[in-house]
Residue frames as qw, qx, qy, qz and C-alpha x, y, z in Angstrom:
[[0.549, 0.191, 0.046, -0.812, 9.88, 14.86, 24.01],
 [0.700, 0.177, -0.575, -0.385, 9.82, 11.59, 22.15],
 [0.764, -0.343, 0.445, -0.317, 8.93, 8.28, 23.84],
 [0.880, 0.405, -0.243, -0.059, 10.77, 6.21, 21.14],
 [0.871, -0.366, 0.204, 0.257, 13.47, 3.80, 22.08],
 [0.051, -0.805, 0.445, 0.388, 16.96, 4.71, 21.07],
 [0.914, 0.389, 0.063, 0.093, 18.60, 3.43, 17.95],
 [0.691, -0.310, 0.228, 0.612, 22.31, 2.78, 17.24],
 [0.069, 0.798, -0.160, -0.577, 23.95, 5.80, 15.60],
 [0.141, -0.334, 0.757, 0.543, 25.32, 3.56, 12.83],
 [0.394, 0.476, 0.786, -0.021, 21.83, 2.53, 11.66],
 [0.003, -0.176, 0.329, 0.928, 21.26, 4.45, 8.39],
 [0.313, 0.573, 0.701, -0.286, 17.65, 5.35, 7.73],
 [0.090, 0.073, 0.458, 0.881, 16.43, 6.82, 4.51],
 [0.278, 0.556, 0.616, -0.484, 13.16, 8.70, 4.69],
 [0.201, 0.210, 0.627, 0.722, 11.52, 9.20, 1.31],
 [0.168, -0.756, -0.541, -0.329, 9.27, 12.26, 1.32],
 [0.325, -0.040, -0.346, 0.879, 9.43, 15.63, 2.92],
 [0.372, -0.598, -0.381, -0.600, 5.88, 16.44, 3.73],
 [0.443, -0.617, 0.343, -0.553, 4.76, 16.82, 7.34],
 [0.970, -0.213, 0.081, -0.079, 4.72, 12.95, 7.73],
 [0.802, 0.396, -0.210, 0.395, 8.27, 12.62, 6.18],
 [0.173, 0.659, -0.336, 0.650, 9.91, 15.53, 8.10],
 [0.656, -0.536, 0.263, -0.462, 8.26, 14.68, 11.50],
 [0.995, -0.100, 0.005, 0.006, 9.27, 11.00, 11.23],
 [0.693, 0.477, -0.240, 0.484, 12.80, 12.00, 10.30],
 [0.138, -0.683, 0.351, -0.625, 13.09, 14.22, 13.33],
 [0.818, -0.442, 0.205, -0.305, 11.80, 11.49, 15.65],
 [0.978, 0.072, -0.044, 0.189, 14.22, 8.94, 14.26],
 [0.462, 0.600, -0.316, 0.572, 17.21, 11.26, 14.23],
 [0.301, -0.661, 0.367, -0.581, 16.58, 12.32, 17.74],
 [0.940, -0.278, 0.116, -0.160, 16.26, 8.66, 18.71],
 [0.500, -0.600, 0.556, 0.285, 19.94, 8.25, 17.44],
 [0.782, 0.319, 0.474, 0.250, 19.59, 6.99, 13.90],
 [0.224, -0.349, 0.407, 0.814, 21.65, 8.43, 10.99],
 [0.446, 0.646, 0.575, -0.230, 18.73, 9.90, 8.98],
 [0.153, -0.189, 0.502, 0.830, 18.82, 10.89, 5.30],
 [0.484, 0.614, 0.474, -0.406, 15.69, 12.39, 3.69],
 [0.171, -0.023, 0.634, 0.754, 15.22, 12.24, -0.06],
 [0.317, 0.684, 0.578, -0.314, 12.41, 14.10, -1.69],
 [0.410, 0.509, 0.431, 0.622, 11.69, 15.90, -4.95],
 [0.103, -0.741, -0.115, -0.653, 10.22, 18.82, -3.16],
 [0.528, -0.324, -0.546, 0.565, 11.36, 20.14, 0.26],
 [0.402, 0.060, 0.820, -0.403, 9.05, 20.77, 1.89],
 [0.185, 0.318, 0.883, 0.292, 6.24, 18.90, 0.19],
 [0.118, -0.201, -0.228, -0.945, 3.79, 21.14, -1.55],
 [0.495, -0.481, -0.629, -0.358, 0.62, 19.45, -0.14],
 [0.550, -0.503, -0.489, 0.454, 1.66, 19.84, 3.38],
 [0.261, -0.080, -0.017, 0.962, 2.79, 23.36, 2.70],
 [0.262, -0.317, -0.361, -0.837, -0.67, 24.25, 1.44],
 [0.413, -0.447, -0.780, 0.146, -2.30, 22.97, 4.73],
 [0.239, -0.849, -0.330, -0.337, -4.45, 25.49, 6.78],
 [0.599, -0.039, -0.799, -0.043, -3.55, 24.10, 9.25],
 [0.537, -0.446, 0.246, -0.672, -5.76, 23.50, 12.25],
 [0.004, -0.152, 0.968, -0.198, -5.49, 20.39, 14.53],
 [0.705, 0.120, 0.262, -0.648, -8.61, 18.23, 14.05],
 [0.292, -0.159, 0.926, 0.181, -8.88, 14.54, 13.20],
 [0.620, 0.389, 0.098, -0.674, -11.42, 14.91, 10.34],
 [0.833, 0.431, -0.066, -0.341, -12.58, 12.09, 8.19],
 [0.374, 0.561, -0.736, 0.053, -9.82, 9.61, 8.74],
 [0.947, -0.248, 0.016, -0.206, -9.59, 5.96, 9.88],
 [0.529, -0.418, -0.733, -0.091, -9.00, 3.68, 11.79],
 [0.346, -0.815, -0.175, -0.430, -10.68, 5.42, 14.59],
 [0.794, -0.584, -0.063, 0.158, -8.97, 3.89, 17.59],
 [0.744, 0.019, 0.091, 0.662, -5.52, 4.45, 16.15],
 [0.186, 0.645, 0.199, 0.713, -6.43, 7.94, 14.97],
 [0.496, -0.825, -0.182, -0.203, -7.59, 8.86, 18.35],
 [0.777, -0.482, 0.060, 0.402, -4.19, 7.86, 19.88],
 [0.618, 0.220, 0.243, 0.715, -2.20, 9.37, 17.15],
 [0.011, 0.762, 0.234, 0.604, -4.15, 12.67, 17.24],
 [0.589, -0.797, -0.118, -0.058, -4.04, 12.97, 20.93],
 [0.772, -0.293, 0.104, 0.554, -0.18, 12.47, 20.96],
 [0.403, 0.441, 0.266, 0.756, 0.19, 15.09, 18.34],
 [0.262, -0.852, -0.279, -0.357, -2.07, 17.40, 20.26],
 [0.706, -0.652, -0.058, 0.271, 0.13, 17.03, 23.29],
 [0.632, -0.102, 0.205, 0.741, 3.28, 17.91, 21.38],
 [0.196, 0.612, 0.285, 0.711, 1.78, 20.82, 19.45],
 [0.406, -0.883, -0.206, -0.117, 0.66, 22.31, 22.78],
 [0.701, -0.494, 0.097, 0.504, 4.29, 22.17, 23.91],
 [0.518, 0.225, 0.326, 0.758, 5.56, 23.68, 20.61],
 [0.001, 0.831, 0.386, 0.399, 3.10, 26.59, 21.04],
 [0.579, -0.736, -0.117, 0.331, 5.17, 27.69, 23.88],
 [0.451, -0.355, 0.362, 0.735, 7.85, 28.82, 21.42],
 [0.413, 0.744, 0.139, -0.507, 6.74, 31.39, 18.87],
 [0.082, 0.594, -0.638, -0.482, 9.53, 30.38, 16.44],
 [0.385, 0.027, 0.920, 0.062, 7.78, 27.08, 15.75],
 [0.264, -0.047, -0.501, -0.823, 4.86, 28.59, 13.93],
 [0.411, -0.422, -0.804, -0.082, 2.37, 26.80, 16.25],
 [0.123, -0.221, 0.294, -0.922, -0.09, 28.84, 18.28],
 [0.014, -0.434, -0.872, 0.228, -3.01, 27.92, 20.53],
 [0.154, -0.067, -0.252, -0.953, -5.93, 29.83, 18.94],
 [0.325, 0.356, 0.728, -0.488, -9.60, 30.17, 19.95],
 [0.235, 0.134, -0.448, -0.852, -12.41, 30.18, 17.52],
 [0.664, 0.173, 0.427, -0.588, -15.76, 28.82, 16.38],
 [0.012, 0.017, 0.912, 0.409, -16.88, 25.74, 14.37],
 [0.466, 0.272, 0.279, -0.794, -20.49, 26.32, 13.17],
 [0.178, 0.207, 0.924, 0.269, -23.12, 24.49, 11.31],
 [0.353, -0.083, -0.218, -0.906, -26.29, 25.62, 9.35],
 [0.737, -0.333, -0.477, -0.344, -28.07, 22.67, 10.95],
 [0.571, -0.670, 0.314, -0.356, -28.12, 21.56, 14.57],
 [0.800, 0.276, -0.521, 0.113, -25.22, 19.14, 14.36],
 [0.743, -0.660, 0.053, 0.093, -23.54, 17.64, 17.45],
 [0.081, 0.843, -0.530, -0.053, -20.02, 18.48, 17.88],
 [0.803, 0.251, -0.537, 0.061, -17.50, 15.73, 17.27],
 [0.826, -0.504, -0.203, 0.152, -16.25, 13.86, 20.28],
 [0.701, 0.070, -0.138, 0.696, -12.72, 15.11, 19.91],
 [0.054, 0.613, 0.061, 0.786, -13.88, 18.74, 20.05],
 [0.623, -0.692, -0.244, -0.273, -15.69, 18.33, 23.41],
 [0.833, -0.357, -0.159, 0.391, -12.39, 17.49, 25.11],
 [0.486, 0.375, -0.043, 0.788, -10.50, 20.74, 24.04],
 [0.277, -0.338, -0.427, 0.791, -9.90, 23.63, 26.30],
 [0.154, 0.275, 0.034, -0.949, -12.57, 26.34, 26.34],
 [0.128, -0.249, -0.816, -0.505, -15.14, 24.16, 24.67],
 [0.236, 0.406, 0.644, -0.604, -18.71, 25.35, 24.99],
 [0.323, 0.629, 0.674, 0.214, -21.81, 25.70, 22.88],
 [0.181, 0.143, 0.104, 0.968, -22.05, 29.23, 21.09],
 [0.198, 0.549, 0.491, -0.647, -24.68, 31.77, 21.99],
 [0.508, 0.651, 0.535, 0.180, -26.89, 32.66, 19.09],
 [0.140, 0.977, -0.040, -0.156, -25.51, 36.21, 18.88],
 [0.408, -0.595, 0.567, 0.397, -22.00, 34.72, 18.36],
 [0.609, 0.228, 0.718, 0.247, -23.07, 32.91, 15.16],
 [0.011, -0.175, 0.419, 0.891, -22.82, 34.39, 11.71],
 [0.628, 0.273, 0.090, -0.723, -26.19, 34.91, 9.84],
 [0.728, 0.308, -0.485, -0.374, -27.58, 31.69, 8.51],
 [0.420, 0.199, -0.847, 0.260, -25.93, 29.46, 11.10],
 [0.656, -0.524, -0.233, -0.490, -28.01, 27.68, 13.73],
 [0.862, -0.504, 0.026, 0.055, -25.47, 25.99, 15.92],
 [0.523, 0.648, -0.394, 0.388, -21.80, 26.15, 16.84],
 [0.786, -0.581, -0.104, 0.185, -19.22, 25.75, 19.48],
 [0.112, 0.889, -0.410, 0.170, -16.01, 27.45, 20.71],
 [0.919, -0.306, 0.033, 0.246, -12.75, 25.81, 21.56],
 [0.075, -0.868, 0.457, 0.180, -9.04, 26.49, 21.70],
 [0.949, 0.176, 0.217, 0.146, -6.82, 24.36, 19.34],
 [0.460, -0.426, 0.406, 0.665, -3.35, 24.46, 17.89],
 [0.562, 0.804, 0.131, -0.141, -3.09, 26.48, 14.72],
 [0.709, -0.261, 0.398, 0.521, 0.03, 25.86, 12.56],
 [0.340, 0.851, -0.199, -0.346, 1.65, 28.29, 10.08],
 [0.962, 0.101, 0.201, 0.155, 3.11, 25.73, 7.82],
 [0.597, 0.660, -0.248, 0.382, 6.00, 27.63, 6.13],
 [0.208, -0.756, 0.457, -0.421, 7.18, 28.70, 9.60],
 [0.865, -0.266, 0.332, -0.267, 6.59, 25.22, 10.96],
 [0.921, 0.331, -0.011, 0.205, 8.47, 23.44, 8.15],
 [0.271, 0.763, -0.400, 0.429, 11.50, 25.84, 8.70],
 [0.524, -0.595, 0.477, -0.379, 11.42, 24.75, 12.37],
 [0.968, -0.053, 0.223, -0.101, 11.30, 21.13, 11.53],
 [0.740, 0.561, -0.171, 0.328, 14.21, 21.43, 9.06],
 [0.008, -0.736, 0.496, -0.460, 16.28, 23.20, 11.82],
 [0.701, -0.438, 0.458, -0.327, 15.54, 20.48, 14.27],
 [0.966, 0.234, 0.084, 0.065, 16.41, 17.70, 11.83],
 [0.531, 0.676, -0.344, 0.378, 19.61, 19.42, 11.08],
 [0.234, -0.684, 0.530, -0.444, 20.56, 19.85, 14.75],
 [0.896, -0.168, 0.335, -0.237, 19.84, 16.10, 15.11],
 [0.370, -0.417, 0.734, 0.388, 22.33, 15.25, 12.44],
 [0.646, 0.445, 0.621, -0.012, 19.86, 14.49, 9.75],
 [0.161, -0.284, 0.499, 0.803, 20.59, 15.38, 6.04],
 [0.581, 0.596, 0.414, -0.368, 18.28, 16.22, 3.13],
 [0.228, -0.167, 0.670, 0.686, 18.72, 15.56, -0.59],
 [0.580, 0.501, 0.136, -0.628, 16.37, 16.82, -3.37],
 [0.074, 0.251, -0.873, -0.410, 15.95, 14.03, -5.86],
 [0.801, 0.074, 0.006, -0.594, 13.04, 12.30, -7.50],
 [0.372, -0.254, 0.893, -0.025, 13.07, 8.53, -7.03],
 [0.570, 0.135, -0.545, -0.600, 11.87, 6.07, -9.72],
 [0.806, -0.266, -0.521, -0.096, 11.58, 3.28, -7.11],
 [0.636, -0.753, 0.124, -0.112, 12.32, 2.86, -3.40],
 [0.907, -0.078, 0.105, 0.399, 15.39, 0.77, -4.41],
 [0.451, 0.618, -0.051, 0.642, 16.92, 4.10, -5.75],
 [0.407, -0.894, 0.024, -0.184, 17.06, 5.38, -2.25],
 [0.345, 0.655, -0.605, 0.292, 20.42, 3.63, -2.01],
 [0.606, -0.104, -0.756, 0.223, 21.80, 1.23, 0.61],
 [0.341, -0.470, 0.261, -0.771, 19.99, 1.60, 3.89],
 [0.003, 0.026, 0.949, -0.314, 19.06, -0.65, 6.79],
 [0.171, 0.600, 0.707, -0.332, 15.65, 0.89, 6.89],
 [0.069, 0.207, 0.396, 0.892, 13.59, 2.87, 4.38],
 [0.155, 0.482, 0.638, -0.580, 10.65, 4.95, 5.51],
 [0.151, 0.326, 0.642, 0.677, 8.04, 5.63, 2.91],
 [0.014, 0.622, 0.472, -0.625, 6.40, 8.89, 3.46],
 [0.189, 0.019, 0.553, 0.811, 5.65, 9.70, -0.25],
 [0.414, 0.403, 0.295, -0.761, 1.94, 10.50, 0.12],
 [0.775, 0.501, 0.103, -0.373, 0.37, 10.16, -3.38],
 [0.302, 0.635, -0.687, -0.183, 3.75, 9.07, -4.72],
 [0.462, -0.187, 0.848, -0.181, 3.02, 5.66, -3.01],
 [0.790, 0.423, 0.155, -0.416, 0.62, 5.02, -5.96],
 [0.728, 0.573, -0.376, 0.028, 3.60, 4.31, -8.21],
 [0.062, 0.624, -0.735, 0.258, 6.44, 3.54, -5.74],
 [0.236, -0.097, 0.923, -0.289, 4.64, 0.79, -3.91],
 [0.265, -0.182, -0.783, -0.532, 1.73, 0.21, -6.33],
 [0.088, 0.270, 0.725, -0.627, -0.86, 1.32, -3.80],
 [0.107, -0.362, -0.638, -0.671, -4.22, 1.23, -5.72],
 [0.295, -0.674, -0.666, 0.119, -6.18, 2.11, -2.63],
 [0.275, -0.464, -0.115, 0.834, -4.64, 5.56, -2.54],
 [0.271, 0.707, 0.502, 0.418, -6.44, 8.53, -4.22],
 [0.215, 0.081, -0.112, 0.967, -6.03, 12.33, -4.36],
 [0.060, -0.828, -0.552, 0.070, -8.47, 14.86, -2.83],
 [0.373, 0.441, 0.070, 0.813, -7.64, 18.24, -4.27],
 [0.314, -0.779, -0.407, 0.360, -7.48, 21.13, -1.89],
 [0.343, 0.523, 0.121, 0.771, -7.16, 24.81, -2.59],
 [0.357, -0.728, -0.351, 0.468, -6.53, 27.76, -0.23],
 [0.285, 0.780, 0.085, 0.551, -6.27, 31.48, -0.74],
 [0.568, -0.364, -0.301, 0.674, -3.85, 33.47, 1.36],
 [0.054, 0.842, 0.276, 0.460, -4.87, 37.15, 2.02],
 [0.167, 0.360, -0.404, 0.824, -3.69, 39.98, 4.03],
 [0.337, -0.441, -0.788, 0.267, -5.17, 39.96, 7.55],
 [0.091, -0.664, -0.227, -0.707, -7.68, 42.72, 8.19],
 [0.232, -0.480, 0.463, -0.708, -7.52, 42.15, 11.91],
 [0.881, -0.226, -0.277, -0.311, -8.68, 38.66, 12.59],
 [0.110, -0.553, 0.747, -0.351, -7.41, 36.81, 15.62],
 [0.626, -0.068, 0.697, -0.343, -9.76, 33.84, 15.77],
 [0.013, 0.078, -0.854, -0.515, -10.37, 31.06, 13.34],
 [0.665, 0.233, 0.242, -0.667, -13.74, 30.09, 11.86],
 [0.065, 0.110, -0.934, -0.333, -14.76, 26.70, 10.27],
 [0.737, 0.067, -0.023, -0.672, -18.07, 25.53, 8.91],
 [0.502, -0.081, 0.857, -0.079, -19.07, 21.97, 9.38],
 [0.459, 0.430, -0.394, -0.670, -19.44, 21.08, 5.71],
 [0.881, 0.020, 0.437, -0.179, -19.66, 17.32, 6.02],
 [0.704, 0.033, 0.578, 0.411, -18.73, 15.60, 2.75],
 [0.434, 0.877, 0.178, -0.101, -19.20, 18.70, 0.55],
 [0.748, 0.219, 0.093, 0.620, -16.38, 19.63, -1.75],
 [0.097, 0.746, 0.036, 0.658, -16.92, 23.34, -0.92],
 [0.578, -0.360, -0.511, 0.525, -15.26, 24.04, 2.45],
 [0.055, -0.854, -0.113, -0.505, -15.54, 27.21, 4.44],
 [0.724, -0.557, -0.186, 0.363, -12.89, 28.17, 6.93],
 [0.272, 0.835, -0.219, 0.426, -10.38, 30.96, 7.70],
 [0.812, -0.401, -0.193, 0.378, -7.20, 30.72, 9.79],
 [0.052, 0.978, -0.153, 0.135, -5.43, 33.81, 10.94],
 [0.844, -0.144, -0.072, 0.511, -1.55, 33.64, 11.04],
 [0.387, -0.459, -0.015, 0.799, -0.36, 37.03, 12.12],
 [0.106, 0.458, -0.185, -0.863, -0.22, 39.23, 9.05],
 [0.349, 0.090, -0.718, -0.595, -2.03, 36.76, 6.80],
 [0.664, 0.030, 0.519, -0.538, -5.06, 34.71, 6.70],
 [0.008, -0.088, 0.931, 0.354, -5.55, 31.31, 5.03],
 [0.638, 0.185, 0.194, -0.722, -8.95, 30.93, 3.47],
 [0.083, -0.053, 0.970, 0.221, -10.48, 27.62, 2.49],
 [0.211, -0.471, 0.797, 0.314, -11.29, 25.77, 0.70],
 [0.790, 0.231, -0.312, -0.475, -12.09, 22.78, -1.60],
 [0.435, -0.284, 0.851, -0.076, -11.98, 19.00, -1.17],
 [0.700, 0.447, -0.248, -0.498, -12.49, 17.51, -4.69],
 [0.758, -0.248, 0.602, -0.038, -12.33, 13.81, -4.45],
 [0.832, 0.296, 0.428, 0.192, -10.37, 12.03, -7.13],
 [0.439, 0.867, -0.004, 0.237, -8.67, 15.19, -8.50],
 [0.738, -0.430, 0.020, 0.520, -4.92, 15.69, -8.15],
 [0.458, 0.626, 0.157, 0.611, -4.27, 18.59, -10.49],
 [0.473, -0.524, -0.293, 0.644, -2.26, 21.31, -8.80],
 [0.215, 0.347, 0.297, 0.864, -3.00, 24.12, -11.16],
 [0.091, 0.220, 0.425, -0.873, -4.72, 27.15, -9.62],
 [0.052, 0.551, 0.779, 0.294, -8.47, 27.30, -10.19],
 [0.028, 0.165, -0.045, 0.985, -9.62, 30.96, -10.47],
 [0.534, -0.398, -0.433, -0.608, -13.27, 30.14, -10.28],
 [0.717, -0.378, -0.568, 0.141, -12.73, 28.11, -7.15],
 [0.401, -0.074, -0.324, 0.854, -10.59, 30.83, -5.58],
 [0.195, -0.295, -0.136, -0.925, -13.41, 33.41, -6.18],
 [0.666, -0.439, -0.490, -0.351, -15.92, 31.15, -4.65],
 [0.650, -0.239, -0.483, 0.535, -13.58, 30.59, -1.54],
 [0.167, 0.061, -0.172, 0.969, -13.25, 34.39, -1.14],
 [0.425, -0.363, -0.286, -0.778, -17.01, 34.97, -1.49],
 [0.711, -0.419, -0.560, -0.073, -17.91, 32.26, 1.13],
 [0.551, -0.224, -0.447, 0.668, -15.47, 33.58, 3.67],
 [0.051, 0.183, 0.002, 0.982, -16.42, 37.20, 3.08],
 [0.499, -0.476, -0.486, -0.536, -20.03, 36.37, 3.58],
 [0.706, -0.482, -0.472, 0.213, -19.12, 35.20, 7.14],
 [0.452, -0.565, -0.069, 0.687, -16.44, 37.84, 7.80],
 [0.365, 0.904, 0.221, 0.032, -17.15, 41.02, 5.77],
 [0.220, -0.862, 0.344, 0.301, -13.68, 42.44, 6.54],
 [0.600, -0.214, 0.651, 0.413, -12.11, 39.81, 4.33],
 [0.552, 0.722, 0.414, 0.057, -13.86, 41.28, 1.22],
 [0.194, 0.969, -0.151, 0.025, -11.29, 44.07, 1.14],
 [0.640, -0.505, 0.501, 0.291, -8.10, 41.85, 1.93],
 [0.417, 0.703, -0.477, -0.323, -5.53, 41.67, -0.80],
 [0.997, 0.063, 0.048, -0.010, -4.77, 38.22, -2.25],
 [0.273, -0.761, 0.567, 0.159, -1.25, 37.14, -1.61],
 [0.007, -0.357, 0.920, 0.161, -1.03, 33.58, -2.81],
 [0.877, -0.011, -0.118, -0.466, -2.97, 30.57, -3.96],
 [0.183, -0.436, 0.873, -0.116, -2.04, 27.26, -2.40],
 [0.855, 0.129, -0.215, -0.455, -3.04, 23.93, -3.92],
 [0.161, -0.387, 0.902, -0.099, -2.38, 20.37, -2.76],
 [0.743, 0.002, -0.540, -0.395, -3.58, 16.84, -3.24],
 [0.561, -0.447, 0.557, -0.419, -4.37, 15.19, 0.01],
 [0.348, 0.273, -0.889, -0.120, -3.18, 11.52, -0.05],
 [0.647, -0.148, 0.348, -0.662, -6.28, 9.55, 1.00],
 [0.439, 0.012, -0.877, -0.197, -7.16, 5.93, 1.43],
 [0.680, -0.496, -0.438, -0.316, -9.76, 4.07, 3.47],
 [0.766, -0.614, -0.098, 0.164, -7.21, 3.61, 6.23],
 [0.108, 0.906, -0.406, 0.042, -4.10, 5.53, 6.96],
 [0.933, 0.175, -0.262, 0.172, -1.11, 3.23, 6.40],
 [0.126, -0.772, 0.561, -0.270, 1.49, 2.86, 9.23],
 [0.964, -0.135, 0.217, -0.072, 3.15, -0.53, 8.99],
 [0.179, -0.645, 0.686, 0.285, 6.41, -2.25, 8.35],
 [0.910, 0.387, 0.047, -0.141, 7.20, -4.51, 5.39],
 [0.504, -0.483, 0.612, 0.372, 10.38, -6.63, 4.67],
 [0.575, 0.628, -0.324, -0.413, 11.32, -6.51, 1.00],
 [0.983, 0.170, -0.068, 0.014, 12.63, -9.54, -0.87],
 [0.579, 0.505, -0.407, 0.494, 16.31, -8.28, -0.50],
 [0.613, -0.274, -0.563, 0.482, 15.86, -7.96, 3.24],
 [0.080, 0.186, -0.131, 0.971, 15.45, -4.25, 3.45],
 [0.061, -0.565, -0.765, 0.304, 12.77, -3.14, 5.78],
 [0.010, -0.354, -0.256, -0.900, 10.42, -0.47, 4.44],
 [0.035, -0.453, -0.655, 0.604, 8.23, 1.40, 7.00],
 [0.047, 0.499, 0.511, 0.699, 5.09, 3.02, 5.47],
 [0.114, -0.541, -0.493, 0.671, 3.63, 6.19, 6.89],
 [0.104, 0.091, -0.355, -0.925, 1.16, 7.84, 4.50],
 [0.232, -0.351, -0.829, -0.369, -2.41, 7.99, 3.47],
 [0.178, -0.415, -0.645, 0.617, -3.85, 10.35, 6.17],
 [0.118, 0.757, 0.554, 0.325, -5.95, 12.51, 3.79],
 [0.005, -0.809, -0.025, -0.587, -6.58, 16.03, 5.33],
 [0.686, -0.719, 0.013, -0.114, -5.41, 14.97, 8.71],
 [0.800, 0.308, -0.306, 0.414, -1.70, 14.65, 8.00],
 [0.081, 0.575, -0.371, 0.724, -0.65, 17.57, 10.27],
 [0.699, -0.485, 0.109, -0.514, -3.15, 16.46, 13.05],
 [0.985, -0.165, 0.004, -0.043, -1.69, 12.89, 13.15],
 [0.571, 0.681, -0.401, 0.221, 1.96, 13.68, 12.31],
 [0.097, -0.589, 0.703, -0.386, 3.72, 13.29, 15.66],
 [0.778, -0.159, 0.509, -0.332, 1.59, 10.25, 16.79],
 [0.905, 0.420, -0.034, -0.060, 2.20, 8.49, 13.39],
 [0.405, 0.720, -0.515, 0.228, 5.84, 9.28, 13.49],
 [0.355, -0.475, 0.713, -0.375, 6.34, 7.86, 16.99],
 [0.889, 0.093, 0.355, -0.274, 4.25, 4.79, 15.98],
 [0.787, 0.572, -0.230, 0.019, 6.43, 4.34, 12.94],
 [0.141, 0.683, -0.643, 0.316, 9.58, 4.57, 14.96],
 [0.604, -0.340, 0.612, -0.381, 8.25, 2.12, 17.46],
 [0.940, 0.289, 0.067, -0.169, 7.54, -0.39, 14.75],
 [0.563, 0.666, -0.452, 0.186, 11.29, -0.14, 13.90],
 [0.031, -0.560, 0.688, -0.460, 12.50, -0.61, 17.42],
 [0.791, -0.226, 0.309, -0.478, 10.11, -3.29, 18.64],
 [0.916, -0.065, 0.396, 0.014, 11.57, -6.72, 18.99],
 [0.775, 0.567, -0.047, 0.277, 14.45, -5.90, 16.64],
 [0.558, -0.765, 0.156, 0.282, 17.40, -5.53, 18.93],
 [0.700, 0.044, 0.353, 0.620, 19.84, -5.91, 15.97],
 [0.274, 0.742, 0.232, 0.566, 18.76, -2.41, 14.60],
 [0.376, -0.907, -0.184, -0.043, 19.24, -0.67, 17.88]]
């Protein structure tokens, strides 16, 4: 599946962070032949675990790279959807707007894309379009990634690092720490965007719904995952508190039930909160430290971490193998 060049088995790579960026990168490197060890305080990372998660490159730059990373990830997610145990499914649904907004370019290329008929839209919505896209049940998906990493010989250690140097001796360190990069590599360009979802019992939904909310902190979406539905959400710029907000949860439920009345009677199962690691541009680049250790950064993708995960992981691995024959 990977297009990454092979690495020597004796090359020890430490991946710091076990969100979707960290575990995906670890899988790609381990399957390329590296001896991969993941270190993270939380396995899997809580922010990625709280994702909805629907493929869609929203509000993330740089555009050219994002387009490439997103398309590569889309290709892989479509393959994974052939196996139900991955937690990935190809799901149809609607993205709608209360104004006549044009659809994003990426949406028009998806299977089944077409403008909605007026009768398909909920009350109060004036435009919308249908398409089919990968929908990822994150708990199931993370279990799949961990199984795949184990099969490739990778190992996982739960530990908090005070610095990247604490990762121990390694030819290469991969920094997938998300917001942790604020302290670990003193990245002042990184900021949190708080997200909250409510997980409820599924009253019979099979299609997703998403409202085009632009830059509003109040999102409106619901993603069915078998017996459960993930309702969203919030996007509060600059806030990283992970405590549940009962008022926000009630607003999420009300917004979703207005669009889909069956959700009003659903039972609340769980509140999911994460802080999206956001910067002006997602960071995928290599850096050589003073002691000669190479650090590869792969973080800062905001709310598009799942969407870009495979493309960024392969880009990161390619940076490690390009023109560095002594590592292979």
